N, C-alpha and C positions, 0 to 999 in steps of 0.2 A: 504494500499499499504506500502511496506517495506521502511524503511528510506533510505537505500542504493539506492533503486529504485527511492524514492523521490528526493534524491541528484541529480540523473541523469536526472530526468524529470524536476525538478525545481532548477536551479543553485542558485537562491536566497535562497532556503532552505538550500542548502549546505553552503552558505555563512553565513547565520544566525546561523547555529549550532555552528560555531566557536565563536560567540559572547559570549556564555556562558563560554567558556574556558578562555576568557580575565580576568574574575574576579578571576582566579586562581593565579594571582600574580606571585611570583618568585618560591617558593618551598613548603611552608607551608601555611595552611589556616590562621595562625596568621599573615602572611606577606601580605596577600591579601588586596588590597585597598578596604575598606568596600563599596565604591561607586559602585563596580561591582556586589554586591549581591542584589538580588531582582528580580523583573519582567521587562522584556523588550518586547516591541511590535514592530513588523515590520512596518516601515513607508513605505507603498506601493507607495506613491506619490513621494518619494525621492530615491526609490530603482529601479534598472534596471538590466535586464539581456541582455547581448550581444547576447545570444542565449538561447533558451529554454523559459519556462514560469515562471512567477512570481506567487507565491501562493497568494490566496485571503487574507489570514491572517496567522500570526504566533506569538505565544507567547512563550518566553523562561523564565524559572525560574532557578535561580542559588542560591545555598545554600552552605555554608561551611560544609565540613565533614572531620574530622581528619586533614591530611596533604594535603587535596585536596578540591574537590567540588563535588556536584551532579548537573547535568544539566538535566532539563526536557524540552522537546520541544513539543508543540502542534501546528499542522499545519492544516489549512483549505485549501485544494487543489483547491477549486473553482469549482470542478466537482461533488460536493456532497459527496466526501470522506474526511475523516479526519485521522490524525495519531497522535500518542503520543508515544514518545520515552524517555528513561532515560539512563543516564550512570553516573558512579562514576569514576573520574579520578583525576590526579595530573599533574602538569607541568613537568613531568619526562620523556617524550618521550616514555613511555610504551604503548603498544596496550592495549585498553580496549574494552569490549564487550558492544554493544548497546542493551539495553532491549527494546523489542517492535517491533523488525524487523523480517522479515521471513528469511533473508539471514544470516545463521550462519557464513558465511566467511567474513562478514564485521567487520572491526575494526577501531577505531579512536586512534590517539595519539596526545597529546598536549605538547607544549614546549613554553617557554618564549623567546621573541625576545629582548624586553626591558621593562621598567616599565609600558608602556602603550600599548604594542603590544604583542600578542601571536599568535602562529601558530597551526592549527589543520591540520592533514593529515588523509584522509580517504583512507583505503586500502580494497580491495576486493580480496580474494584469494591471499593475499600478494602483490598484485600490487597496487601501488599508483593511485588512481582515481581522487583525489581532494585535492588541498591545499588551505587553507584559512588563510588569515592574517587579524587579527581584531585589530583595533586600537580605544581605548576609548578616547573621548574628554577630555580636561583638566578639564572641569567642571563636568565630570561624568554623564552628561545627554544624551549623544549620543554615539553610537558606529558605526563605519563604518567598514564594512567587505568586503574584495575583495577576490573572489574565482575564481580559474581556475582549469580546469581538463578536463576529458572526460566523456561523458555520457555513457549509457548502450550499445549504438551502436558504441562506439569508436570515436564519433565525439567530437571535442573540444567545451568547453563552457567557458564563463566568466560571472561574475555578480558582482555588487556592491550593497550592502545592507546597509540600514540605520535603526537602531533600536532606539527607544526612551525608556528612563527609565520611568517606571510607578510610 
């Protein structure tokens, strides 16, 4: 399943995707808080979707690269399907391509809101479909992501995801 489709089907997935961007810090990899790099797992017990489904599992891996980061997301959709996507981005607001999805019109852009919060915007065919704000805990052990947007049918969704550092 394409990640853009997964975003619309699983609001938690859309929320979790932003988690990776959090570790991107302010502008350069050297300024990123090292606590954000590594592997994060979705805490399904503490995550909830106001609409849509919660994935059975999700693992995010964030690594520094140049002035930005590489985010890889592996999702177990709970229906026997799995997906794996990757993107290289920076907190510069520029659209980036998501590798591993079937929709070539999907893009993501990341920006910094403050030292512990970033925002990710997902666009399909240039239209904003999802906005995600991710806040990392002061101790660096948890990330809370709040996602709002519209699904593939144009219906609104919202989700709050909690990810634990591994």
